[in-house]
C-alpha positions, -999 to +999 in steps of 0.1 A: +000+000+000+028+024+009+045+017-024+013+024-042+009+057-024+045+066-033+040+058-069+008+079-071+026+108-054+054+106-079+031+104-109+011+134-095+043+154-092+053+145-127+019+155-141+019+188-122+054+195-135+044+187-171+013+209-168+034+238-154+059+235-183+030+235-208+015+266-191+048+283-191+054+276-227+020+289-236+025+321-215+059+326-231+044+324-266+019+351-256+047+373-242+068+367-274+038+379-295+035+410-274+072+416-275+072+414-313+043+440-314+062+466-292+097+461-307+092+489-332+079+512-305+110+506-285+132+516-314+110+546-322+114+559-287+150+565-296+149+571-333+117+589-342+125+624-355+097+643-339+092+646-301+055+639-303+063+606-322+089+596-296+065+602-267+037+584-285+059+554-291+069+555-254+032+554-244+024+525-267+055+506-257+048+511-220+012+498-223+025+467-243+053+460-218+028+460-189+005+437-208+034+413-214+045+414-177+009+406-166+013+371-181+020+345-155+056+339-147+068+367-170+097+374-146+119+348-163+112+361-198+142+380-211+129+404-238+161+400-257+149+418-288+144+451-269+179+464-273+170+500-266+157+491-232+179+482-202+167+450-184+188+441-154+182+413-129+194+417-093+223+394-085+201+374-062+172+374-088+148+389-063+138+416-088+146+431-122+146+467-133+136+481-167+149+515-176+150+536-208+151+573-219+131+596-241+147+626-257+125+657-254+150+678-275+188+679-276+189+697-243+165+675-223+161+638-216+135+620-196+140+586-180+114+559-176+114+526-157+098+500-135+109+474-110+094+439-113+096+417-082+099+380-083+068+363-069+062+327-058+029+323-077+041+340-109+018+370-105+029+406-114+042+429-087+054+460-104+066+494-092+066+521-119+094+547-116+086+584-122+116+607-131+116+638-109+149+651-121+134+681-139+117+692-107+146+694-083+178+716-082+193+692-056+191+656-068+215+643-042+198+658-011+173+631+001+160+596+002+135+591-026+106+568-036+094+555-069+073+587-073+103+611-072+131+589-086+162+605-100+161+590-134+189+570-150+193+541-175+210+514-154+237+492-167+249+474-136+237+462-102+260+454-073+247+435-043+261+442-008+249+433+026+251+449+061+234+436+093+216+409+073+200+434+049+206+435+012+216+467-006+216+470-043+239+496-058+226+508-092+250+523-118+233+543-144+236+567-173+218+600-181+225+620-213+213+650-193+215+679-218+234+692-248+266+700-228+270+673-201+264+637-194+258+622-159+266+589-144+247+579-112+255+556-083+223+549-064+217+525-035+184+508-037+169+490-007+134+478+003+115+489+034+096+467+059+066+468+035+087+456+006+086+490-012+117+504-030+137+531-013+163+551-033+193+567-017+206+572+018+237+581+038+258+555+021+286+577+008+317+587+027+340+611+008+357+644+014+340+674-002+354+689-034+342+712-062+334+683-086+313+659-065+279+665-050+281+683-017+278+663+015+255+650+028+250+632-005+223+606-007+235+594-041+267+598-061+271+616-095+297+621-121+288+650-144+312+657-173+317+671-208+293+657-234+320+644-257+340+628-230+338+592-218+342+588-180+342+554-163+319+545-134+316+508-128+321+479-104+354+460-106+348+425-093+385+417-090+392+448-068+357+446-052+355+484-057+334+509-075+359+525-098+354+559-114+374+584-135+392+612-119+379+644-136+397+676-143+387+709-160+400+717-194+399+754-185+406+753-148+370+761-140+360+730-120+325+742-112+317+743-150+307+707-155+309+710-193+347+714-190+353+683-170+371+654-187+388+622-175+424+627-164+435+591-169+436+581-132+409+566-111+392+570-077+368+546-061+347+533-033+349+501-012+319+487+008+326+489+045+302+487+075+272+496+053+287+525+035+307+532+003+340+545+016+361+567-007+396+558-019+416+584-036+438+563-059+427+531-075+448+511-099+425+500-126+425+492-163+394+500-184+377+476-186+389+451-159+380+415-159+348+411-139+335+446-147+301+443-162+301+467-192+277+447-213+250+474-211+271+505-205+269+525-237+300+545-228+322+514-225+312+499-258+282+479-244+253+465-263+226+488-250+216+513-276+208+547-261+216+570-290+197+574-323+211+553-352+230+574-377+215+574-411+236+561-440+245+590-462+248+567-493 
């Protein structure tokens, strides 16, 4: 009798597993059809000539993406064809974050995004992100929520822990305006209710004219538009490494004059903070540094409009 019960239990498990695989396959096919339908919108967000067309494409893309994410167990679907959209999983696979940008004109960019949480039953738990950058003169001054997020297109996530709590450092890119580009280092955590919290007193560095003034709740590199300044995690060094900036004209407060000097600074994680280190020996890129999505390090994420063939 016991053997019979065991056989029945095994068969039931096999049947449930096969049924789940069948359902997942069907759900993935639905998501794939939706993905195919919004792929052109994702490209048009970047490449449409008129602002109204870019924002229309953004609206249609967003609606389609949410529809796709509502399908059961969408968390594991990769959306590989959406190359103008950043899609990053947390190192512990507890969530993933979608981010992208819409150009208003050549002097203004708007970031969009959402955090999708992993759920046991495959249902959708989504936190939309609303870029508040245009409405604040002091983006580094406070802890923020999803409703007043400082927008960036993220290309890396670094997981650190302190006192048995996880902290996710987001590294992101913002084309900002016609004269400067920004790179952001933002610590994401989750409160007792499971809601995202952006920023905090995680940065320990001496004040200078180039960096955001202390107390800084997030870290920013702002530099000349035509320059290429590194800000990324080096796994071999276990450091966040960033370019040392200098002014071409000696006017360090003029961000559009700042360019990389060729040396590096950095942060190491210590007792729940990113502690500043003045000199870091680092090549660019270093083995272990995830530059796959960083558009300034030759990554695959397409953030700028495609150049038209003149022929």
